[in-house]
MARGU-270766 format. One record per residue: residue in one letter; residue number from 1; x negated, y, z negated of N, C-alpha, C, CB in turn; chain. Coordinates in Angstrom, 3 decimals. Last residue first. Glycine has a CB too. Example, Ala and Ser with C-alpha at 12.3 -4.5 7.8 and 13.67 -1.06 7.14 Angstrom:
<atoms>
+-------+---------+----------+----------+----------+----------+----------+----------+----------+----------+----------+----------+----------+----------+-------+
| lokol | drenkol |     n.c1 |     n.c2 |     n.c3 |    ca.c1 |    ca.c2 |    ca.c3 |     c.c1 |     c.c2 |     c.c3 |    cb.c1 |    cb.c2 |    cb.c3 | tornu |
+-------+---------+----------+----------+----------+----------+----------+----------+----------+----------+----------+----------+----------+----------+-------+
|     S |       2 |  -12.850 |   -2.250 |   -7.080 |  -13.670 |   -1.060 |   -7.140 |  -12.900 |    0.030 |   -7.870 |  -14.084 |   -0.598 |   -5.725 |     A |
|     A |       1 |  -13.190 |   -5.690 |   -7.800 |  -12.300 |   -4.500 |   -7.800 |  -13.200 |   -3.300 |   -7.800 |  -11.308 |   -4.473 |   -9.046 |     A |
+-------+---------+----------+----------+----------+----------+----------+----------+----------+----------+----------+----------+----------+----------+-------+
</atoms>
This chain:
<atoms>
+-------+---------+----------+----------+----------+----------+----------+----------+----------+----------+----------+----------+----------+----------+-------+
| lokol | drenkol |     n.c1 |     n.c2 |     n.c3 |    ca.c1 |    ca.c2 |    ca.c3 |     c.c1 |     c.c2 |     c.c3 |    cb.c1 |    cb.c2 |    cb.c3 | tornu |
+-------+---------+----------+----------+----------+----------+----------+----------+----------+----------+----------+----------+----------+----------+-------+
|     I |     138 |   13.819 |  -40.366 |    0.504 |   13.566 |  -41.802 |    0.717 |   14.621 |  -42.416 |    1.593 |   13.507 |  -42.546 |   -0.609 |     A |
|     R |     137 |   12.239 |  -37.224 |    0.880 |   13.490 |  -38.027 |    0.887 |   13.167 |  -39.471 |    1.204 |   14.517 |  -37.471 |    1.924 |     A |
|     R |     136 |   10.205 |  -35.233 |   -1.175 |   10.261 |  -36.265 |   -0.133 |   11.560 |  -37.058 |   -0.254 |    9.037 |  -37.215 |   -0.232 |     A |
|     K |     135 |   10.895 |  -31.764 |   -1.694 |   10.741 |  -33.131 |   -2.207 |   10.932 |  -34.120 |   -1.078 |   11.746 |  -33.417 |   -3.349 |     A |
|     K |     134 |    9.053 |  -29.148 |   -0.055 |   10.303 |  -29.839 |   -0.364 |   10.020 |  -31.253 |   -0.855 |   11.222 |  -29.874 |    0.869 |     A |
|     P |     133 |    6.244 |  -27.491 |   -1.708 |    6.902 |  -28.173 |   -0.583 |    8.178 |  -28.893 |   -1.041 |    5.931 |  -29.184 |    0.072 |     A |
|     P |     132 |    6.528 |  -24.397 |   -3.632 |    6.108 |  -25.796 |   -3.463 |    6.832 |  -26.447 |   -2.286 |    6.372 |  -26.598 |   -4.754 |     A |
|     R |     131 |    5.396 |  -21.163 |   -2.832 |    6.563 |  -22.028 |   -2.954 |    6.130 |  -23.469 |   -2.732 |    7.673 |  -21.619 |   -1.944 |     A |
|     C |     130 |    2.661 |  -19.909 |   -4.802 |    3.309 |  -20.238 |   -3.548 |    4.522 |  -21.131 |   -3.811 |    2.318 |  -20.928 |   -2.588 |     A |
|     G |     129 |    2.948 |  -17.946 |   -7.916 |    2.300 |  -18.728 |   -6.875 |    3.116 |  -18.946 |   -5.616 |    1.931 |  -20.025 |   -7.419 |     A |
|     N |     128 |    3.434 |  -16.659 |  -10.313 |    4.421 |  -17.622 |   -9.845 |    3.933 |  -18.399 |   -8.626 |    5.717 |  -16.916 |   -9.517 |     A |
|     H |     127 |    1.029 |  -15.019 |  -10.000 |    2.225 |  -14.625 |  -10.743 |    3.410 |  -15.378 |  -10.139 |    2.450 |  -13.059 |  -10.694 |     A |
|     P |     126 |   -2.190 |  -16.471 |  -10.265 |   -0.932 |  -16.375 |   -9.523 |    0.208 |  -15.962 |  -10.448 |   -0.604 |  -17.716 |   -8.839 |     A |
|     M |     125 |   -5.132 |  -14.641 |  -10.795 |   -4.111 |  -15.486 |  -11.423 |   -2.813 |  -15.349 |  -10.623 |   -3.889 |  -15.090 |  -12.933 |     A |
|     P |     124 |   -8.576 |  -14.301 |  -10.221 |   -7.219 |  -14.153 |   -9.675 |   -6.255 |  -15.151 |  -10.313 |   -7.232 |  -14.341 |   -8.148 |     A |
|     T |     123 |  -10.658 |  -12.851 |  -12.624 |  -10.237 |  -14.114 |  -12.023 |   -8.819 |  -13.963 |  -11.490 |  -10.319 |  -15.279 |  -13.051 |     A |
|     I |     122 |  -12.049 |  -10.786 |  -13.765 |  -11.204 |  -10.479 |  -12.606 |  -10.802 |  -11.757 |  -11.873 |  -11.936 |   -9.524 |  -11.643 |     A |
|     D |     121 |  -12.932 |   -9.597 |  -16.805 |  -12.599 |  -10.850 |  -16.133 |  -11.631 |  -10.541 |  -14.999 |  -11.984 |  -11.888 |  -17.131 |     A |
|     R |     120 |  -15.567 |   -7.408 |  -17.610 |  -14.181 |   -7.563 |  -17.190 |  -14.000 |   -8.890 |  -16.459 |  -13.750 |   -6.387 |  -16.291 |     A |
|     V |     119 |  -17.465 |   -5.731 |  -19.892 |  -17.352 |   -7.013 |  -19.201 |  -15.880 |   -7.211 |  -18.885 |  -17.928 |   -8.207 |  -20.067 |     A |
|     F |     118 |  -19.314 |   -2.631 |  -19.922 |  -18.162 |   -3.466 |  -20.257 |  -18.209 |   -4.735 |  -19.437 |  -16.835 |   -2.714 |  -20.016 |     A |
|     S |     117 |  -22.095 |   -1.991 |  -20.057 |  -21.052 |   -1.019 |  -20.396 |  -19.782 |   -1.740 |  -20.794 |  -20.778 |   -0.068 |  -19.216 |     A |
|     L |     116 |  -24.995 |   -3.559 |  -21.194 |  -23.709 |   -3.751 |  -20.522 |  -22.707 |   -2.710 |  -21.006 |  -23.167 |   -5.177 |  -20.771 |     A |
|     R |     115 |  -28.403 |   -3.157 |  -20.428 |  -27.310 |   -2.873 |  -21.359 |  -25.995 |   -2.918 |  -20.604 |  -27.501 |   -1.494 |  -22.050 |     A |
|     I |     114 |  -30.819 |   -5.544 |  -19.637 |  -29.848 |   -4.594 |  -19.097 |  -28.737 |   -4.411 |  -20.123 |  -29.273 |   -5.084 |  -17.725 |     A |
|     G |     113 |  -32.623 |   -7.547 |  -20.300 |  -32.940 |   -6.169 |  -20.668 |  -31.998 |   -5.140 |  -20.096 |  -34.309 |   -5.847 |  -20.239 |     A |
|     G |     112 |  -32.148 |  -10.241 |  -20.016 |  -32.991 |   -9.591 |  -19.015 |  -33.288 |   -8.137 |  -19.301 |  -32.353 |   -9.694 |  -17.691 |     A |
|     R |     111 |  -30.309 |  -11.012 |  -21.874 |  -31.705 |  -11.304 |  -22.174 |  -32.644 |  -10.594 |  -21.207 |  -31.949 |  -12.805 |  -22.129 |     A |
|     R |     110 |  -27.990 |  -10.333 |  -20.516 |  -28.338 |   -9.625 |  -21.755 |  -29.801 |   -9.818 |  -22.105 |  -27.462 |  -10.103 |  -22.913 |     A |
|     I |     109 |  -28.146 |  -12.197 |  -18.449 |  -28.177 |  -10.767 |  -18.132 |  -28.567 |   -9.965 |  -19.368 |  -26.806 |  -10.294 |  -17.594 |     A |
|     A |     108 |  -27.895 |  -14.601 |  -19.808 |  -29.146 |  -14.332 |  -19.081 |  -29.271 |  -12.853 |  -18.729 |  -29.217 |  -15.182 |  -17.800 |     A |
|     R |     107 |  -25.284 |  -14.384 |  -20.762 |  -26.387 |  -14.429 |  -21.716 |  -27.720 |  -14.107 |  -21.043 |  -26.454 |  -15.802 |  -22.381 |     A |
|     L |     106 |  -23.932 |  -14.515 |  -18.304 |  -23.823 |  -13.316 |  -19.135 |  -24.953 |  -13.249 |  -20.162 |  -22.464 |  -13.284 |  -19.845 |     A |
|     A |     105 |  -24.519 |  -17.101 |  -17.524 |  -25.002 |  -15.984 |  -16.707 |  -24.960 |  -14.684 |  -17.498 |  -24.164 |  -15.849 |  -15.423 |     A |
|     A |     104 |  -23.172 |  -18.512 |  -19.546 |  -24.629 |  -18.654 |  -19.411 |  -25.210 |  -17.508 |  -18.584 |  -24.983 |  -20.010 |  -18.760 |     A |
|     D |     103 |  -20.489 |  -17.925 |  -19.134 |  -21.151 |  -17.453 |  -20.346 |  -22.671 |  -17.510 |  -20.226 |  -20.698 |  -18.275 |  -21.539 |     A |
|     R |     102 |  -20.132 |  -19.058 |  -16.427 |  -19.682 |  -17.726 |  -16.851 |  -20.496 |  -17.203 |  -18.027 |  -18.203 |  -17.762 |  -17.225 |     A |
|     G |     101 |  -20.701 |  -21.609 |  -15.499 |  -21.769 |  -20.621 |  -15.536 |  -21.376 |  -19.253 |  -16.021 |  -22.339 |  -20.489 |  -14.217 |     A |
|     L |     100 |  -18.554 |  -23.299 |  -15.254 |  -19.378 |  -23.430 |  -16.448 |  -20.387 |  -22.294 |  -16.588 |  -20.101 |  -24.753 |  -16.427 |     A |
|     G |      99 |  -15.731 |  -21.472 |  -13.726 |  -16.843 |  -22.421 |  -13.826 |  -17.612 |  -22.372 |  -15.127 |  -17.781 |  -22.189 |  -12.723 |     A |
|     P |      98 |  -13.523 |  -19.992 |  -12.855 |  -13.391 |  -20.806 |  -14.068 |  -14.603 |  -21.663 |  -14.395 |  -12.211 |  -21.686 |  -13.940 |     A |
|     G |      97 |  -13.753 |  -16.494 |  -11.758 |  -13.820 |  -17.940 |  -11.609 |  -13.844 |  -18.691 |  -12.924 |  -15.018 |  -18.303 |  -10.822 |     A |
|     K |      96 |  -15.686 |  -13.593 |  -12.205 |  -14.573 |  -14.218 |  -11.495 |  -14.796 |  -15.715 |  -11.458 |  -14.426 |  -13.647 |  -10.060 |     A |
|     I |      95 |  -16.587 |  -10.691 |  -13.902 |  -16.701 |  -12.153 |  -13.853 |  -15.460 |  -12.707 |  -13.181 |  -16.879 |  -12.764 |  -15.282 |     A |
|     M |      94 |  -18.460 |   -7.860 |  -13.794 |  -17.184 |   -8.399 |  -13.336 |  -17.360 |   -9.904 |  -13.165 |  -16.713 |   -7.718 |  -11.995 |     A |
|     V |      93 |  -20.072 |   -5.485 |  -15.756 |  -20.058 |   -6.883 |  -15.321 |  -18.633 |   -7.278 |  -14.966 |  -20.630 |   -7.821 |  -16.423 |     A |
|     K |      92 |  -22.125 |   -2.608 |  -15.393 |  -20.811 |   -3.166 |  -15.675 |  -20.814 |   -4.589 |  -15.128 |  -19.652 |   -2.295 |  -15.040 |     A |
|     A |      91 |  -25.261 |   -1.525 |  -16.790 |  -24.454 |   -2.170 |  -15.755 |  -23.087 |   -2.536 |  -16.302 |  -25.162 |   -3.419 |  -15.213 |     A |
|     R |      90 |  -28.430 |    0.126 |  -17.115 |  -27.058 |   -0.098 |  -17.571 |  -26.268 |   -0.726 |  -16.424 |  -26.389 |    1.241 |  -18.052 |     A |
|     R |      89 |  -30.934 |    0.115 |  -15.829 |  -30.882 |    0.000 |  -17.285 |  -29.485 |   -0.354 |  -17.789 |  -31.341 |    1.295 |  -17.923 |     A |
|     M |      88 |  -33.042 |   -0.325 |  -13.072 |  -31.680 |   -0.431 |  -13.596 |  -31.726 |   -0.672 |  -15.105 |  -30.902 |   -1.572 |  -12.884 |     A |
|     G |      87 |  -35.504 |   -0.120 |  -11.739 |  -35.142 |    0.886 |  -12.719 |  -33.732 |    0.784 |  -13.267 |  -35.320 |    2.202 |  -12.130 |     A |
|     Q |      86 |  -36.522 |   -2.071 |  -10.158 |  -36.063 |   -0.859 |   -9.480 |  -35.517 |    0.179 |  -10.449 |  -35.002 |   -1.206 |   -8.462 |     A |
|     D |      85 |  -36.963 |   -4.115 |  -11.951 |  -38.135 |   -3.457 |  -11.369 |  -37.762 |   -2.168 |  -10.652 |  -38.840 |   -4.396 |  -10.402 |     A |
|     V |      84 |  -34.350 |   -4.876 |  -12.299 |  -35.022 |   -4.259 |  -13.439 |  -36.292 |   -3.552 |  -12.953 |  -35.362 |   -5.325 |  -14.530 |     A |
|     V |      83 |  -33.816 |   -6.098 |   -9.873 |  -33.214 |   -4.789 |  -10.131 |  -33.811 |   -4.112 |  -11.357 |  -31.716 |   -4.931 |  -10.307 |     A |
|     T |      82 |  -35.278 |   -8.517 |   -9.962 |  -35.596 |   -7.527 |   -8.930 |  -35.018 |   -6.159 |   -9.256 |  -35.078 |   -7.992 |   -7.579 |     A |
|     R |      81 |  -34.181 |   -9.899 |  -12.177 |  -35.603 |   -9.570 |  -12.153 |  -35.920 |   -8.477 |  -11.132 |  -36.419 |  -10.815 |  -11.846 |     A |
|     I |      80 |  -31.538 |  -10.551 |  -11.659 |  -31.830 |   -9.445 |  -12.571 |  -33.272 |   -8.967 |  -12.434 |  -31.558 |   -9.866 |  -14.012 |     A |
|     A |      79 |  -31.687 |  -12.828 |  -10.058 |  -31.116 |  -11.601 |   -9.501 |  -31.483 |  -10.383 |  -10.342 |  -29.597 |  -11.723 |   -9.396 |     A |
|     D |      78 |  -32.840 |  -14.643 |  -11.886 |  -33.506 |  -14.362 |  -10.615 |  -33.003 |  -13.057 |  -10.006 |  -33.289 |  -15.516 |   -9.633 |     A |
|     G |      77 |  -30.929 |  -14.766 |  -13.900 |  -32.259 |  -14.251 |  -14.197 |  -33.031 |  -13.877 |  -12.950 |  -33.036 |  -15.262 |  -14.982 |     A |
|     A |      76 |  -28.843 |  -15.968 |  -12.464 |  -28.679 |  -14.618 |  -13.005 |  -30.035 |  -13.996 |  -13.323 |  -27.799 |  -14.645 |  -14.266 |     A |
|     A |      75 |  -29.980 |  -18.488 |  -11.895 |  -29.576 |  -17.602 |  -10.801 |  -29.431 |  -16.162 |  -11.286 |  -28.255 |  -18.084 |  -10.181 |     A |
|     T |      74 |  -30.337 |  -19.528 |  -14.476 |  -31.499 |  -19.315 |  -13.615 |  -31.171 |  -18.344 |  -12.483 |  -31.990 |  -20.648 |  -13.039 |     A |
|     Q |      73 |  -27.679 |  -19.696 |  -15.294 |  -28.621 |  -18.879 |  -16.058 |  -29.848 |  -18.556 |  -15.214 |  -29.038 |  -19.599 |  -17.355 |     A |
|     A |      72 |  -26.699 |  -21.561 |  -13.490 |  -26.159 |  -20.198 |  -13.488 |  -27.090 |  -19.237 |  -14.212 |  -24.773 |  -20.169 |  -14.138 |     A |
|     A |      71 |  -28.152 |  -23.805 |  -14.277 |  -28.332 |  -23.286 |  -12.923 |  -27.808 |  -21.852 |  -12.828 |  -27.616 |  -24.190 |  -11.896 |     A |
|     F |      70 |  -27.119 |  -24.175 |  -16.848 |  -28.537 |  -23.833 |  -16.690 |  -28.820 |  -23.268 |  -15.303 |  -29.413 |  -25.065 |  -16.939 |     A |
|     A |      69 |  -24.501 |  -24.924 |  -16.339 |  -24.750 |  -23.642 |  -16.996 |  -26.212 |  -23.216 |  -16.842 |  -24.380 |  -23.726 |  -18.483 |     A |
|     T |      68 |  -23.974 |  -26.408 |  -13.050 |  -24.264 |  -26.439 |  -14.479 |  -24.530 |  -25.033 |  -15.019 |  -25.465 |  -27.346 |  -14.756 |     A |
|     G |      67 |  -23.580 |  -26.730 |  -10.334 |  -22.479 |  -26.214 |  -11.130 |  -22.757 |  -26.138 |  -12.616 |  -21.292 |  -27.044 |  -10.909 |     A |
|     R |      66 |  -25.865 |  -27.942 |   -9.311 |  -25.601 |  -26.539 |   -8.974 |  -24.523 |  -25.932 |   -9.851 |  -25.197 |  -26.417 |   -7.521 |     A |
|     R |      65 |  -25.910 |  -30.617 |   -9.840 |  -26.625 |  -29.750 |  -10.777 |  -26.394 |  -28.272 |  -10.496 |  -28.106 |  -30.048 |  -10.730 |     A |
|     P |      64 |  -24.674 |  -31.977 |   -7.747 |  -23.877 |  -31.656 |   -8.933 |  -24.581 |  -30.735 |   -9.929 |  -23.494 |  -32.921 |   -9.629 |     A |
|     G |      63 |  -26.683 |  -30.482 |   -5.174 |  -25.718 |  -31.482 |   -5.622 |  -24.967 |  -31.043 |   -6.872 |  -26.418 |  -32.795 |   -5.884 |     A |
|     R |      62 |  -29.525 |  -28.597 |   -6.274 |  -28.764 |  -29.272 |   -5.225 |  -27.775 |  -30.233 |   -5.862 |  -29.704 |  -30.023 |   -4.249 |     A |
|     F |      61 |  -31.344 |  -25.651 |   -6.881 |  -30.483 |  -26.703 |   -7.420 |  -29.649 |  -27.282 |   -6.296 |  -29.575 |  -26.162 |   -8.554 |     A |
|     G |      60 |  -32.791 |  -23.498 |   -5.919 |  -33.348 |  -24.836 |   -5.762 |  -32.512 |  -25.956 |   -6.337 |  -34.668 |  -24.880 |   -6.378 |     A |
|     C |      59 |  -31.727 |  -21.016 |   -5.826 |  -32.761 |  -21.241 |   -6.847 |  -33.300 |  -22.663 |   -6.819 |  -32.206 |  -20.936 |   -8.228 |     A |
|     T |      58 |  -29.697 |  -21.184 |   -4.021 |  -30.941 |  -20.578 |   -3.550 |  -32.067 |  -20.740 |   -4.562 |  -30.727 |  -19.103 |   -3.249 |     A |
|     G |      57 |  -27.735 |  -22.402 |   -5.670 |  -28.267 |  -23.113 |   -4.512 |  -29.573 |  -22.532 |   -4.014 |  -27.264 |  -23.102 |   -3.402 |     A |
|     A |      56 |  -27.098 |  -20.441 |   -7.485 |  -27.742 |  -21.643 |   -7.991 |  -28.354 |  -22.447 |   -6.844 |  -26.736 |  -22.502 |   -8.772 |     A |
|     S |      55 |  -28.022 |  -17.246 |   -6.092 |  -27.057 |  -18.290 |   -6.425 |  -27.829 |  -19.511 |   -6.913 |  -26.151 |  -18.648 |   -5.192 |     A |
|     S |      54 |  -28.252 |  -13.685 |   -5.887 |  -28.853 |  -14.992 |   -6.062 |  -27.748 |  -15.990 |   -6.359 |  -29.917 |  -14.979 |   -7.192 |     A |
|     W |      53 |  -29.037 |  -10.343 |   -4.848 |  -28.097 |  -11.441 |   -5.085 |  -28.883 |  -12.720 |   -5.242 |  -27.062 |  -11.567 |   -3.930 |     A |
|     S |      52 |  -29.210 |   -6.758 |   -4.875 |  -29.833 |   -8.064 |   -5.041 |  -28.745 |   -9.112 |   -5.230 |  -30.818 |   -8.064 |   -6.242 |     A |
|     I |      51 |  -27.664 |   -4.666 |   -3.852 |  -29.085 |   -4.457 |   -4.128 |  -29.800 |   -5.797 |   -4.169 |  -29.284 |   -3.695 |   -5.459 |     A |
|     V |      50 |  -24.973 |   -3.733 |   -1.842 |  -25.681 |   -4.842 |   -2.492 |  -27.161 |   -4.506 |   -2.623 |  -25.495 |   -6.160 |   -1.694 |     A |
|     R |      49 |  -22.870 |   -1.063 |   -2.650 |  -23.905 |   -1.564 |   -1.743 |  -24.758 |   -2.590 |   -2.464 |  -24.785 |   -0.408 |   -1.208 |     A |
|     G |      48 |  -21.056 |    0.126 |   -4.375 |  -20.758 |   -1.200 |   -3.861 |  -21.765 |   -1.744 |   -2.872 |  -19.442 |   -1.186 |   -3.231 |     A |
|     Q |      47 |  -21.629 |    2.441 |   -5.665 |  -20.790 |    2.551 |   -4.482 |  -20.474 |    1.201 |   -3.852 |  -21.455 |    3.434 |   -3.469 |     A |
|     G |      46 |  -23.379 |    1.738 |   -7.723 |  -22.062 |    2.261 |   -8.067 |  -21.100 |    2.335 |   -6.894 |  -22.207 |    3.611 |   -8.661 |     A |
|     D |      45 |  -24.903 |   -1.296 |   -6.413 |  -24.965 |    0.011 |   -7.051 |  -23.537 |    0.504 |   -7.296 |  -25.769 |    1.028 |   -6.176 |     A |
|     T |      44 |  -24.740 |   -4.817 |   -7.330 |  -24.514 |   -3.685 |   -6.435 |  -24.767 |   -2.384 |   -7.180 |  -23.079 |   -3.712 |   -5.863 |     A |
|     I |      43 |  -25.552 |   -8.153 |   -7.366 |  -25.742 |   -6.890 |   -8.065 |  -25.638 |   -5.758 |   -7.048 |  -27.118 |   -6.855 |   -8.810 |     A |
|     T |      42 |  -24.157 |  -11.333 |   -7.754 |  -24.424 |  -10.243 |   -6.823 |  -24.523 |   -8.950 |   -7.617 |  -23.315 |  -10.145 |   -5.727 |     A |
|     V |      41 |  -24.401 |  -14.713 |   -8.172 |  -24.567 |  -13.451 |   -8.890 |  -24.970 |  -12.392 |   -7.876 |  -25.632 |  -13.573 |  -10.040 |     A |
|     I |      40 |  -22.596 |  -17.668 |   -8.114 |  -23.205 |  -16.635 |   -7.282 |  -23.233 |  -15.340 |   -8.084 |  -22.425 |  -16.451 |   -5.934 |     A |
|     T |      39 |  -22.620 |  -21.063 |   -8.717 |  -22.484 |  -19.756 |   -9.347 |  -23.259 |  -18.753 |   -8.516 |  -22.989 |  -19.773 |  -10.825 |     A |
|     N |      38 |  -20.750 |  -24.047 |   -7.855 |  -21.863 |  -23.118 |   -7.655 |  -21.579 |  -21.835 |   -8.427 |  -22.082 |  -22.816 |   -6.138 |     A |
|     R |      37 |  -18.597 |  -25.685 |   -8.514 |  -19.718 |  -26.276 |   -7.795 |  -20.927 |  -25.364 |   -7.657 |  -19.271 |  -26.689 |   -6.450 |     A |
|     F |      36 |  -16.686 |  -24.208 |   -9.823 |  -17.051 |  -25.491 |  -10.414 |  -18.294 |  -26.083 |   -9.757 |  -15.891 |  -26.468 |  -10.300 |     A |
|     G |      35 |  -17.857 |  -20.770 |   -9.838 |  -16.982 |  -21.860 |   -9.432 |  -17.406 |  -23.148 |  -10.104 |  -16.987 |  -22.025 |   -7.913 |     A |
|     A |      34 |  -18.206 |  -17.608 |  -10.619 |  -18.525 |  -18.902 |  -11.213 |  -17.490 |  -19.933 |  -10.803 |  -18.601 |  -18.798 |  -12.745 |     A |
|     Q |      33 |  -19.638 |  -14.806 |   -9.751 |  -18.589 |  -15.671 |   -9.210 |  -18.932 |  -17.100 |   -9.631 |  -18.470 |  -15.538 |   -7.630 |     A |
|     I |      32 |  -20.258 |  -11.729 |  -11.001 |  -20.564 |  -13.140 |  -11.221 |  -19.382 |  -13.949 |  -10.718 |  -20.859 |  -13.442 |  -12.734 |     A |
|     H |      31 |  -21.636 |   -8.661 |  -10.275 |  -20.507 |   -9.541 |   -9.977 |  -20.965 |  -10.983 |  -10.156 |  -19.959 |   -9.299 |   -8.526 |     A |
|     I |      30 |  -22.543 |   -5.745 |  -11.766 |  -22.981 |   -7.127 |  -11.586 |  -21.733 |   -7.982 |  -11.404 |  -23.848 |   -7.628 |  -12.805 |     A |
|     I |      29 |  -23.283 |   -2.465 |  -10.832 |  -22.221 |   -3.418 |  -11.134 |  -22.744 |   -4.815 |  -10.829 |  -20.921 |   -3.108 |  -10.315 |     A |
|     G |      28 |  -25.467 |    0.050 |  -12.304 |  -24.811 |   -0.655 |  -11.216 |  -23.728 |   -1.585 |  -11.719 |  -25.821 |   -1.431 |  -10.415 |     A |
|     K |      27 |  -27.948 |    2.650 |  -12.769 |  -26.839 |    1.812 |  -13.232 |  -26.121 |    1.196 |  -12.046 |  -25.851 |    2.630 |  -14.089 |     A |
|     P |      26 |  -30.295 |    3.579 |  -11.469 |  -30.239 |    3.514 |  -12.933 |  -29.089 |    2.674 |  -13.474 |  -30.132 |    4.894 |  -13.487 |     A |
|     V |      25 |  -32.246 |    2.784 |   -8.900 |  -30.839 |    2.605 |   -9.257 |  -30.746 |    2.512 |  -10.775 |  -30.229 |    1.328 |   -8.571 |     A |
|     K |      24 |  -34.254 |    3.969 |   -6.376 |  -34.141 |    3.832 |   -7.824 |  -32.661 |    3.816 |   -8.189 |  -34.891 |    4.988 |   -8.566 |     A |
|     R |      23 |  -35.768 |    2.758 |   -3.486 |  -34.515 |    3.200 |   -4.078 |  -34.514 |    2.942 |   -5.577 |  -33.327 |    2.495 |   -3.414 |     A |
|     A |      22 |  -38.067 |    1.610 |   -2.547 |  -38.089 |    3.047 |   -2.751 |  -36.850 |    3.525 |   -3.496 |  -38.204 |    3.761 |   -1.420 |     A |
|     N |      21 |  -37.948 |   -1.040 |   -1.903 |  -38.370 |   -0.718 |   -3.259 |  -38.334 |    0.774 |   -3.550 |  -39.753 |   -1.241 |   -3.498 |     A |
|     K |      20 |  -37.107 |   -0.900 |    0.820 |  -36.329 |   -1.634 |   -0.166 |  -36.682 |   -1.235 |   -1.591 |  -36.536 |   -3.116 |    0.014 |     A |
|     R |      19 |  -38.825 |    0.320 |    2.563 |  -37.650 |    1.067 |    2.142 |  -36.951 |    0.407 |    0.967 |  -36.687 |    1.214 |    3.294 |     A |
|     S |      18 |  -42.377 |    0.318 |    2.222 |  -41.134 |   -0.394 |    2.457 |  -39.963 |    0.396 |    1.903 |  -41.183 |   -1.788 |    1.832 |     A |
|     R |      17 |  -44.491 |    2.727 |    3.837 |  -44.043 |    1.953 |    2.682 |  -42.681 |    1.333 |    2.948 |  -43.988 |    2.834 |    1.429 |     A |
|     I |      16 |  -45.002 |    4.230 |    6.053 |  -45.447 |    2.847 |    6.107 |  -44.985 |    2.047 |    4.897 |  -46.949 |    2.794 |    6.212 |     A |
|     R |      15 |  -44.604 |    6.946 |    7.889 |  -43.815 |    6.151 |    6.937 |  -44.241 |    4.687 |    7.039 |  -42.278 |    6.301 |    7.211 |     A |
|     G |      14 |  -46.162 |    8.275 |    9.877 |  -46.527 |    8.362 |    8.475 |  -45.738 |    7.499 |    7.508 |  -46.409 |    9.728 |    8.058 |     A |
|     N |      13 |  -45.792 |    8.008 |   12.581 |  -45.242 |    9.205 |   11.957 |  -45.358 |    9.176 |   10.438 |  -43.796 |    9.372 |   12.352 |     A |
|     R |      12 |  -47.073 |    5.584 |   13.157 |  -47.589 |    6.819 |   13.724 |  -47.046 |    8.056 |   13.022 |  -47.262 |    6.883 |   15.189 |     A |
|     R |      11 |  -45.760 |    3.417 |   12.196 |  -46.902 |    3.893 |   11.410 |  -47.403 |    5.237 |   11.922 |  -48.038 |    2.865 |   11.441 |     A |
|     S |      10 |  -42.139 |    3.697 |   12.356 |  -43.451 |    3.353 |   12.899 |  -44.561 |    3.957 |   12.052 |  -43.574 |    3.828 |   14.350 |     A |
|     G |       9 |  -39.423 |    4.019 |   11.778 |  -40.262 |    3.274 |   10.845 |  -41.658 |    2.988 |   11.347 |  -39.609 |    1.999 |   10.510 |     A |
|     I |       8 |  -38.347 |    5.559 |   13.913 |  -38.268 |    6.031 |   12.526 |  -39.273 |    5.323 |   11.636 |  -36.863 |    5.829 |   11.977 |     A |
|     R |       7 |  -39.910 |    6.476 |   16.953 |  -39.321 |    5.434 |   16.115 |  -39.408 |    5.853 |   14.660 |  -40.027 |    4.072 |   16.334 |     A |
|     R |       6 |  -39.024 |    9.165 |   19.017 |  -39.954 |    8.619 |   18.032 |  -39.244 |    7.577 |   17.199 |  -40.534 |    9.733 |   17.133 |     A |
|     L |       5 |  -38.196 |    9.009 |   22.459 |  -37.748 |    9.101 |   21.075 |  -38.775 |    8.478 |   20.140 |  -36.385 |    8.419 |   20.902 |     A |
|     P |       4 |  -39.890 |   10.873 |   25.003 |  -39.562 |    9.586 |   24.383 |  -39.171 |    9.789 |   22.908 |  -40.766 |    8.605 |   24.497 |     A |
|     K |       3 |  -38.262 |   13.570 |   26.718 |  -39.292 |   13.114 |   25.797 |  -38.920 |   11.749 |   25.241 |  -39.494 |   14.126 |   24.657 |     A |
|     A |       2 |  -37.335 |   13.456 |   30.203 |  -37.021 |   13.538 |   28.775 |  -38.176 |   13.021 |   27.932 |  -35.747 |   12.750 |   28.459 |     A |
|     M |       1 |  -38.120 |   15.473 |   32.971 |  -38.315 |   14.195 |   32.328 |  -38.127 |   14.356 |   30.816 |  -39.713 |   13.624 |   32.658 |     A |
+-------+---------+----------+----------+----------+----------+----------+----------+----------+----------+----------+----------+----------+----------+-------+
</atoms>
């Protein structure tokens, strides 16, 4: 008869603290996706694993107020608060999109106490784009 497998996270084998707060991340990457209707802030470690994220919608903004600069500032501050507690001090910032929340989110990150290594704009730009449809014949 085989031995029963011990569960990894059970209280019997001594591990009772939460895994989420145990990870210390000194530096990471902050991705800001600023659209016209919403702003999403995602914070990852150096390998790309998500540590924290927030958006204007999850912060309680609904409708047209989600696309405002204040909503982006609130979302960035919400995402930053959890990673500063985990020990993040330095970060790279990648900004994507044409929305109003680009600069406001960046200001909120600086105010949150994280030093920025560099800020890069990764907004996708078409190099001539798609072929337009044929003209309508009358």
